[in-house]
A tleap script that builds the chain and sets N, CA, C and O, in Angstrom:
source leaprc.protein.ff14SB
mol = sequence {
  NMET ALA ALA THR ARG LYS VAL CYS ASP LEU
  GLU ARG LYS THR ALA LEU VAL VAL SER GLY
  SER GLY LYS ASP PHE GLU MET SER ILE ALA
  THR PRO ILE LYS ALA ILE ARG ALA LYS CYS
  LEU ASP CYS ALA ALA GLY SER SER ASN GLU
  VAL ARG LEU CYS THR VAL ALA GLY CYS PRO
  LEU TYR PRO TYR ARG GLU GLY ARG SER PRO
  PHE ARG GLU LYS PRO SER PRO GLU ARG LEU
  ALA ARG LEU ARG GLU ASN ALA LYS LEU ALA
  ARG ASN ALA ARG GLN ALA VAL LEU CALA
}
set mol.1.N position { 70.938 -24.490 73.985 }
set mol.1.CA position { 72.002 -23.507 73.922 }
set mol.1.C position { 72.928 -23.724 75.104 }
set mol.1.O position { 72.462 -23.884 76.232 }
set mol.2.N position { 74.217 -23.732 74.866 }
set mol.2.CA position { 75.205 -23.987 75.909 }
set mol.2.C position { 75.343 -22.786 76.833 }
set mol.2.O position { 75.274 -21.637 76.397 }
set mol.3.N position { 75.537 -23.069 78.110 }
set mol.3.CA position { 75.729 -22.001 79.088 }
set mol.3.C position { 77.140 -21.440 78.941 }
set mol.3.O position { 78.099 -22.182 78.733 }
set mol.4.N position { 77.248 -20.134 79.051 }
set mol.4.CA position { 78.546 -19.474 78.939 }
set mol.4.C position { 78.765 -18.625 80.177 }
set mol.4.O position { 77.855 -17.937 80.639 }
set mol.5.N position { 79.964 -18.678 80.705 }
set mol.5.CA position { 80.308 -17.903 81.891 }
set mol.5.C position { 81.611 -17.185 81.608 }
set mol.5.O position { 82.540 -17.778 81.058 }
set mol.6.N position { 81.694 -15.916 81.976 }
set mol.6.CA position { 82.903 -15.139 81.753 }
set mol.6.C position { 83.509 -14.772 83.097 }
set mol.6.O position { 82.802 -14.354 84.014 }
set mol.7.N position { 84.812 -14.930 83.207 }
set mol.7.CA position { 85.534 -14.564 84.416 }
set mol.7.C position { 86.556 -13.516 84.011 }
set mol.7.O position { 87.447 -13.793 83.208 }
set mol.8.N position { 86.433 -12.317 84.560 }
set mol.8.CA position { 87.340 -11.231 84.206 }
set mol.8.C position { 88.492 -11.175 85.197 }
set mol.8.O position { 88.285 -11.289 86.406 }
set mol.9.N position { 89.693 -11.001 84.691 }
set mol.9.CA position { 90.892 -10.836 85.503 }
set mol.9.C position { 91.479 -9.482 85.142 }
set mol.9.O position { 92.146 -9.344 84.117 }
set mol.10.N position { 91.232 -8.474 85.989 }
set mol.10.CA position { 91.656 -7.118 85.667 }
set mol.10.C position { 93.172 -6.977 85.677 }
set mol.10.O position { 93.709 -6.160 84.929 }
set mol.11.N position { 93.884 -7.755 86.509 }
set mol.11.CA position { 95.338 -7.643 86.554 }
set mol.11.C position { 95.960 -8.137 85.257 }
set mol.11.O position { 96.898 -7.517 84.755 }
set mol.12.N position { 95.460 -9.236 84.702 }
set mol.12.CA position { 95.990 -9.766 83.450 }
set mol.12.C position { 95.312 -9.145 82.236 }
set mol.12.O position { 95.731 -9.375 81.102 }
set mol.13.N position { 94.255 -8.351 82.475 }
set mol.13.CA position { 93.489 -7.707 81.413 }
set mol.13.C position { 92.954 -8.730 80.418 }
set mol.13.O position { 93.028 -8.536 79.205 }
set mol.14.N position { 92.420 -9.811 80.949 }
set mol.14.CA position { 91.836 -10.835 80.096 }
set mol.14.C position { 90.517 -11.285 80.700 }
set mol.14.O position { 90.206 -10.990 81.853 }
set mol.15.N position { 89.760 -11.997 79.905 }
set mol.15.CA position { 88.537 -12.626 80.378 }
set mol.15.C position { 88.561 -14.069 79.918 }
set mol.15.O position { 88.763 -14.347 78.736 }
set mol.16.N position { 88.358 -14.979 80.838 }
set mol.16.CA position { 88.274 -16.391 80.484 }
set mol.16.C position { 86.816 -16.692 80.219 }
set mol.16.O position { 85.969 -16.507 81.093 }
set mol.17.N position { 86.526 -17.146 79.043 }
set mol.17.CA position { 85.157 -17.471 78.665 }
set mol.17.C position { 85.021 -18.977 78.733 }
set mol.17.O position { 85.667 -19.710 77.983 }
set mol.18.N position { 84.171 -19.430 79.643 }
set mol.18.CA position { 83.969 -20.863 79.839 }
set mol.18.C position { 82.599 -21.204 79.275 }
set mol.18.O position { 81.582 -20.713 79.764 }
set mol.19.N position { 82.570 -22.034 78.261 }
set mol.19.CA position { 81.302 -22.386 77.636 }
set mol.19.C position { 80.887 -23.790 78.044 }
set mol.19.O position { 81.728 -24.615 78.403 }
set mol.20.N position { 79.609 -24.054 77.988 }
set mol.20.CA position { 79.082 -25.361 78.353 }
set mol.20.C position { 79.470 -26.452 77.376 }
set mol.20.O position { 79.342 -27.637 77.685 }
set mol.21.N position { 79.944 -26.066 76.197 }
set mol.21.CA position { 80.315 -27.062 75.192 }
set mol.21.C position { 81.689 -27.668 75.451 }
set mol.21.O position { 82.130 -28.541 74.704 }
set mol.22.N position { 82.369 -27.214 76.504 }
set mol.22.CA position { 83.687 -27.747 76.826 }
set mol.22.C position { 84.818 -27.020 76.131 }
set mol.22.O position { 85.983 -27.355 76.344 }
set mol.23.N position { 84.512 -26.051 75.318 }
set mol.23.CA position { 85.544 -25.271 74.641 }
set mol.23.C position { 85.746 -23.971 75.403 }
set mol.23.O position { 84.882 -23.094 75.394 }
set mol.24.N position { 86.889 -23.857 76.058 }
set mol.24.CA position { 87.213 -22.647 76.801 }
set mol.24.C position { 88.224 -21.846 75.993 }
set mol.24.O position { 89.094 -22.418 75.335 }
set mol.25.N position { 88.111 -20.551 76.042 }
set mol.25.CA position { 89.099 -19.717 75.372 }
set mol.25.C position { 89.261 -18.436 76.162 }
set mol.25.O position { 88.393 -18.055 76.948 }
set mol.26.N position { 90.383 -17.780 75.941 }
set mol.26.CA position { 90.684 -16.551 76.640 }
set mol.26.C position { 90.652 -15.417 75.637 }
set mol.26.O position { 91.234 -15.518 74.557 }
set mol.27.N position { 89.971 -14.333 75.991 }
set mol.27.CA position { 89.954 -13.187 75.096 }
set mol.27.C position { 90.613 -12.002 75.791 }
set mol.27.O position { 90.541 -11.872 77.013 }
set mol.28.N position { 91.233 -11.167 75.032 }
set mol.28.CA position { 91.958 -10.034 75.571 }
set mol.28.C position { 91.005 -8.876 75.840 }
set mol.28.O position { 90.107 -8.591 75.048 }
set mol.29.N position { 91.218 -8.226 76.960 }
set mol.29.CA position { 90.466 -7.021 77.301 }
set mol.29.C position { 91.503 -5.916 77.472 }
set mol.29.O position { 92.405 -6.040 78.300 }
set mol.30.N position { 91.386 -4.851 76.708 }
set mol.30.CA position { 92.421 -3.832 76.655 }
set mol.30.C position { 92.514 -2.994 77.932 }
set mol.30.O position { 93.613 -2.613 78.335 }
set mol.31.N position { 91.394 -2.703 78.568 }
set mol.31.CA position { 91.419 -1.806 79.719 }
set mol.31.C position { 90.469 -2.310 80.805 }
set mol.31.O position { 89.584 -3.123 80.535 }
set mol.32.N position { 90.658 -1.823 82.037 }
set mol.32.CA position { 89.701 -2.178 83.100 }
set mol.32.C position { 88.272 -1.732 82.786 }
set mol.32.O position { 87.318 -2.417 83.154 }
set mol.33.N position { 88.117 -0.598 82.116 }
set mol.33.CA position { 86.771 -0.127 81.747 }
set mol.33.C position { 86.102 -1.144 80.819 }
set mol.33.O position { 84.910 -1.420 80.953 }
set mol.34.N position { 86.873 -1.701 79.874 }
set mol.34.CA position { 86.309 -2.707 78.968 }
set mol.34.C position { 85.982 -3.992 79.717 }
set mol.34.O position { 85.025 -4.685 79.373 }
set mol.35.N position { 86.777 -4.315 80.746 }
set mol.35.CA position { 86.482 -5.492 81.564 }
set mol.35.C position { 85.179 -5.284 82.332 }
set mol.35.O position { 84.380 -6.211 82.466 }
set mol.36.N position { 84.968 -4.083 82.830 }
set mol.36.CA position { 83.727 -3.767 83.538 }
set mol.36.C position { 82.551 -3.862 82.575 }
set mol.36.O position { 81.499 -4.401 82.916 }
set mol.37.N position { 82.736 -3.339 81.381 }
set mol.37.CA position { 81.674 -3.421 80.366 }
set mol.37.C position { 81.352 -4.882 80.046 }
set mol.37.O position { 80.185 -5.246 79.900 }
set mol.38.N position { 82.395 -5.724 79.936 }
set mol.38.CA position { 82.185 -7.150 79.675 }
set mol.38.C position { 81.416 -7.802 80.814 }
set mol.38.O position { 80.546 -8.640 80.576 }
set mol.39.N position { 81.731 -7.424 82.053 }
set mol.39.CA position { 81.026 -7.977 83.212 }
set mol.39.C position { 79.563 -7.540 83.196 }
set mol.39.O position { 78.676 -8.344 83.483 }
set mol.40.N position { 79.302 -6.275 82.865 }
set mol.40.CA position { 77.919 -5.787 82.802 }
set mol.40.C position { 77.139 -6.498 81.701 }
set mol.40.O position { 75.970 -6.836 81.886 }
set mol.41.N position { 77.778 -6.724 80.561 }
set mol.41.CA position { 77.110 -7.468 79.489 }
set mol.41.C position { 76.817 -8.894 79.932 }
set mol.41.O position { 75.766 -9.444 79.603 }
set mol.42.N position { 77.742 -9.496 80.678 }
set mol.42.CA position { 77.526 -10.843 81.195 }
set mol.42.C position { 76.340 -10.856 82.157 }
set mol.42.O position { 75.502 -11.757 82.098 }
set mol.43.N position { 76.267 -9.873 83.033 }
set mol.43.CA position { 75.176 -9.781 84.010 }
set mol.43.C position { 73.829 -9.577 83.319 }
set mol.43.O position { 72.802 -10.060 83.795 }
set mol.44.N position { 73.838 -8.856 82.189 }
set mol.44.CA position { 72.600 -8.542 81.472 }
set mol.44.C position { 72.335 -9.520 80.332 }
set mol.44.O position { 71.619 -9.187 79.387 }
set mol.45.N position { 72.897 -10.710 80.408 }
set mol.45.CA position { 72.691 -11.763 79.415 }
set mol.45.C position { 73.098 -11.337 78.005 }
set mol.45.O position { 72.491 -11.760 77.021 }
set mol.46.N position { 74.134 -10.493 77.916 }
set mol.46.CA position { 74.673 -10.104 76.620 }
set mol.46.C position { 73.925 -8.997 75.911 }
set mol.46.O position { 74.258 -8.666 74.773 }
set mol.47.N position { 72.924 -8.417 76.549 }
set mol.47.CA position { 72.115 -7.380 75.915 }
set mol.47.C position { 72.620 -5.987 76.303 }
set mol.47.O position { 72.541 -5.596 77.468 }
set mol.48.N position { 73.136 -5.242 75.325 }
set mol.48.CA position { 73.621 -3.891 75.616 }
set mol.48.C position { 72.469 -2.968 76.009 }
set mol.48.O position { 72.664 -2.022 76.771 }
set mol.49.N position { 71.272 -3.240 75.492 }
set mol.49.CA position { 70.109 -2.451 75.886 }
set mol.49.C position { 69.791 -2.663 77.363 }
set mol.49.O position { 69.451 -1.709 78.063 }
set mol.50.N position { 69.895 -3.896 77.842 }
set mol.50.CA position { 69.646 -4.166 79.259 }
set mol.50.C position { 70.713 -3.528 80.142 }
set mol.50.O position { 70.414 -3.106 81.259 }
set mol.51.N position { 71.948 -3.451 79.663 }
set mol.51.CA position { 73.007 -2.773 80.417 }
set mol.51.C position { 72.654 -1.303 80.551 }
set mol.51.O position { 72.784 -0.725 81.631 }
set mol.52.N position { 72.210 -0.697 79.462 }
set mol.52.CA position { 71.835 0.727 79.485 }
set mol.52.C position { 70.662 0.974 80.424 }
set mol.52.O position { 70.612 1.999 81.104 }
set mol.53.N position { 69.716 0.032 80.463 }
set mol.53.CA position { 68.518 0.193 81.292 }
set mol.53.C position { 68.672 -0.388 82.698 }
set mol.53.O position { 67.689 -0.482 83.434 }
set mol.54.N position { 69.868 -0.773 83.073 }
set mol.54.CA position { 70.112 -1.430 84.364 }
set mol.54.C position { 69.546 -0.608 85.524 }
set mol.54.O position { 69.688 0.614 85.567 }
set mol.55.N position { 68.907 -1.302 86.453 }
set mol.55.CA position { 68.301 -0.632 87.611 }
set mol.55.C position { 69.024 -0.962 88.915 }
set mol.55.O position { 68.570 -0.556 89.985 }
set mol.56.N position { 70.132 -1.685 88.850 }
set mol.56.CA position { 70.866 -2.077 90.050 }
set mol.56.C position { 71.854 -0.967 90.401 }
set mol.56.O position { 73.064 -1.134 90.250 }
set mol.57.N position { 71.331 0.168 90.870 }
set mol.57.CA position { 72.161 1.335 91.165 }
set mol.57.C position { 73.109 1.089 92.335 }
set mol.57.O position { 74.075 1.833 92.504 }
set mol.58.N position { 72.858 0.072 93.139 }
set mol.58.CA position { 73.736 -0.246 94.262 }
set mol.58.C position { 74.994 -0.987 93.841 }
set mol.58.O position { 75.906 -1.157 94.650 }
set mol.59.N position { 75.060 -1.425 92.609 }
set mol.59.CA position { 76.233 -2.152 92.101 }
set mol.59.C position { 77.419 -1.188 92.005 }
set mol.59.O position { 77.265 -0.079 91.495 }
set mol.60.N position { 78.610 -1.598 92.493 }
set mol.60.CA position { 79.764 -0.695 92.406 }
set mol.60.C position { 80.205 -0.417 90.964 }
set mol.60.O position { 80.922 0.552 90.716 }
set mol.61.N position { 79.787 -1.249 90.024 }
set mol.61.CA position { 80.153 -1.041 88.626 }
set mol.61.C position { 79.147 -0.171 87.875 }
set mol.61.O position { 79.384 0.205 86.728 }
set mol.62.N position { 78.037 0.144 88.513 }
set mol.62.CA position { 76.937 0.857 87.851 }
set mol.62.C position { 77.380 2.120 87.104 }
set mol.62.O position { 76.966 2.307 85.960 }
set mol.63.N position { 78.203 2.996 87.698 }
set mol.63.CA position { 78.577 4.219 86.960 }
set mol.63.C position { 79.406 3.947 85.708 }
set mol.63.O position { 79.470 4.793 84.816 }
set mol.64.N position { 80.040 2.784 85.630 }
set mol.64.CA position { 80.935 2.464 84.521 }
set mol.64.C position { 80.300 1.541 83.487 }
set mol.64.O position { 80.977 1.138 82.541 }
set mol.65.N position { 79.027 1.194 83.633 }
set mol.65.CA position { 78.395 0.151 82.829 }
set mol.65.C position { 78.367 0.465 81.344 }
set mol.65.O position { 78.302 -0.458 80.532 }
set mol.66.N position { 78.413 1.725 80.962 }
set mol.66.CA position { 78.366 2.100 79.551 }
set mol.66.C position { 79.736 2.035 78.874 }
set mol.66.O position { 79.859 2.351 77.690 }
set mol.67.N position { 80.763 1.626 79.620 }
set mol.67.CA position { 82.092 1.530 79.034 }
set mol.67.C position { 82.863 2.829 79.070 }
set mol.67.O position { 83.862 2.985 78.368 }
set mol.68.N position { 82.400 3.774 79.895 }
set mol.68.CA position { 83.073 5.069 80.048 }
set mol.68.C position { 83.090 5.422 81.525 }
set mol.68.O position { 82.216 5.009 82.286 }
set mol.69.N position { 84.087 6.187 81.916 }
set mol.69.CA position { 84.137 6.667 83.290 }
set mol.69.C position { 83.323 7.956 83.383 }
set mol.69.O position { 83.602 8.914 82.662 }
set mol.70.N position { 82.325 7.990 84.255 }
set mol.70.CA position { 81.519 9.204 84.380 }
set mol.70.C position { 82.264 10.322 85.108 }
set mol.70.O position { 81.812 11.467 85.118 }
set mol.71.N position { 83.395 9.995 85.710 }
set mol.71.CA position { 84.134 10.967 86.502 }
set mol.71.C position { 85.260 11.622 85.710 }
set mol.71.O position { 85.940 12.516 86.215 }
set mol.72.N position { 85.459 11.178 84.471 }
set mol.72.CA position { 86.497 11.750 83.632 }
set mol.72.C position { 86.022 13.089 83.097 }
set mol.72.O position { 84.891 13.222 82.628 }
set mol.73.N position { 86.898 14.077 83.173 }
set mol.73.CA position { 86.530 15.410 82.702 }
set mol.73.C position { 86.422 15.430 81.186 }
set mol.73.O position { 87.156 14.732 80.485 }
set mol.74.N position { 85.502 16.234 80.696 }
set mol.74.CA position { 85.371 16.393 79.251 }
set mol.74.C position { 86.524 17.268 78.761 }
set mol.74.O position { 86.951 18.184 79.464 }
set mol.75.N position { 87.027 16.987 77.558 }
set mol.75.CA position { 88.145 17.780 77.049 }
set mol.75.C position { 87.737 19.222 76.781 }
set mol.75.O position { 86.596 19.509 76.421 }
set mol.76.N position { 88.703 20.124 76.967 }
set mol.76.CA position { 88.447 21.542 76.720 }
set mol.76.C position { 88.292 21.778 75.216 }
set mol.76.O position { 88.714 20.944 74.416 }
set mol.77.N position { 87.697 22.891 74.830 }
set mol.77.CA position { 87.565 23.199 73.400 }
set mol.77.C position { 88.928 23.260 72.690 }
set mol.77.O position { 89.045 22.871 71.528 }
set mol.78.N position { 89.965 23.756 73.408 }
set mol.78.CA position { 91.302 23.815 72.814 }
set mol.78.C position { 91.830 22.406 72.541 }
set mol.78.O position { 92.415 22.147 71.490 }
set mol.79.N position { 91.619 21.504 73.494 }
set mol.79.CA position { 92.075 20.125 73.321 }
set mol.79.C position { 91.323 19.452 72.174 }
set mol.79.O position { 91.921 18.735 71.372 }
set mol.80.N position { 90.022 19.683 72.097 }
set mol.80.CA position { 89.231 19.126 70.995 }
set mol.80.C position { 89.742 19.630 69.649 }
set mol.80.O position { 89.812 18.870 68.683 }
set mol.81.N position { 90.096 20.908 69.587 }
set mol.81.CA position { 90.624 21.473 68.341 }
set mol.81.C position { 91.948 20.811 67.972 }
set mol.81.O position { 92.184 20.513 66.801 }
set mol.82.N position { 92.827 20.575 68.970 }
set mol.82.CA position { 94.105 19.900 68.717 }
set mol.82.C position { 93.871 18.469 68.242 }
set mol.82.O position { 94.535 18.007 67.314 }
set mol.83.N position { 92.930 17.764 68.875 }
set mol.83.CA position { 92.623 16.397 68.474 }
set mol.83.C position { 92.101 16.335 67.041 }
set mol.83.O position { 92.487 15.462 66.263 }
set mol.84.N position { 91.230 17.263 66.708 }
set mol.84.CA position { 90.696 17.308 65.344 }
set mol.84.C position { 91.797 17.593 64.324 }
set mol.84.O position { 91.828 16.991 63.250 }
set mol.85.N position { 92.701 18.515 64.668 }
set mol.85.CA position { 93.805 18.854 63.774 }
set mol.85.C position { 94.733 17.653 63.588 }
set mol.85.O position { 95.165 17.369 62.471 }
set mol.86.N position { 95.040 16.951 64.677 }
set mol.86.CA position { 95.889 15.757 64.584 }
set mol.86.C position { 95.221 14.671 63.745 }
set mol.86.O position { 95.885 14.002 62.953 }
set mol.87.N position { 93.921 14.494 63.911 }
set mol.87.CA position { 93.197 13.498 63.122 }
set mol.87.C position { 93.219 13.875 61.640 }
set mol.87.O position { 93.361 13.008 60.777 }
set mol.88.N position { 93.080 15.156 61.352 }
set mol.88.CA position { 93.114 15.625 59.970 }
set mol.88.C position { 94.493 15.375 59.355 }
set mol.88.O position { 94.589 14.924 58.213 }
set mol.89.N position { 95.565 15.666 60.108 }
set mol.89.CA position { 96.918 15.429 59.616 }
set mol.89.C position { 97.160 13.945 59.370 }
set mol.89.O position { 97.759 13.571 58.361 }
set mol.90.N position { 96.700 13.100 60.285 }
set mol.90.CA position { 96.880 11.653 60.134 }
set mol.90.C position { 96.103 11.140 58.924 }
set mol.90.O position { 96.604 10.300 58.176 }
set mol.91.N position { 94.893 11.636 58.730 }
set mol.91.CA position { 94.069 11.225 57.586 }
set mol.91.C position { 94.745 11.634 56.275 }
set mol.91.O position { 94.782 10.852 55.326 }
set mol.92.N position { 95.281 12.863 56.221 }
set mol.92.CA position { 95.966 13.338 55.015 }
set mol.92.C position { 97.224 12.515 54.737 }
set mol.92.O position { 97.510 12.185 53.586 }
set mol.93.N position { 97.978 12.182 55.794 }
set mol.93.CA position { 99.194 11.379 55.630 }
set mol.93.C position { 98.839 9.983 55.128 }
set mol.93.O position { 99.528 9.450 54.258 }
set mol.94.N position { 97.788 9.391 55.656 }
set mol.94.CA position { 97.360 8.059 55.231 }
set mol.94.C position { 96.924 8.073 53.767 }
set mol.94.O position { 97.236 7.151 53.013 }
set mol.95.N position { 96.202 9.120 53.369 }
set mol.95.CA position { 95.762 9.226 51.986 }
set mol.95.C position { 96.936 9.433 51.042 }
set mol.95.O position { 96.921 8.941 49.913 }
set mol.96.N position { 97.964 10.165 51.499 }
set mol.96.CA position { 99.156 10.373 50.683 }
set mol.96.C position { 99.908 9.071 50.464 }
set mol.96.O position { 100.448 8.837 49.382 }
set mol.97.N position { 99.945 8.219 51.486 }
set mol.97.CA position { 100.632 6.934 51.370 }
set mol.97.C position { 99.863 6.012 50.428 }
set mol.97.O position { 100.467 5.285 49.639 }
set mol.98.N position { 98.536 6.039 50.509 }
set mol.98.CA position { 97.713 5.176 49.667 }
set mol.98.C position { 97.661 5.646 48.210 }
set mol.98.O position { 97.378 4.857 47.309 }
set mol.99.N position { 97.931 6.911 47.991 }
set mol.99.CA position { 97.841 7.459 46.615 }
set mol.99.C position { 99.062 7.132 45.791 }
set mol.99.O position { 99.141 7.516 44.624 }
savepdb mol mol.pdb
quit
């Protein structure tokens, strides 16, 4: 099996994937949180279960390893209601276009 190494560039929001087979390619990473998640998956040999069970609490990326910011506030019930209503309107509009 060829060795694969990923290099994340948060400024360009990309990851360069260098494979042992000589085929290099660049993949897009939409956000810094996704880049951190990609780095954690790389560190855990691609296993999302190992990322979840990570014991390296001293790592600066540890709080973000699940692909979410633990410091982000949860939305209020009013905001959740607005989001649900907007999703319902979008779903109805999409169904109307498809019908």
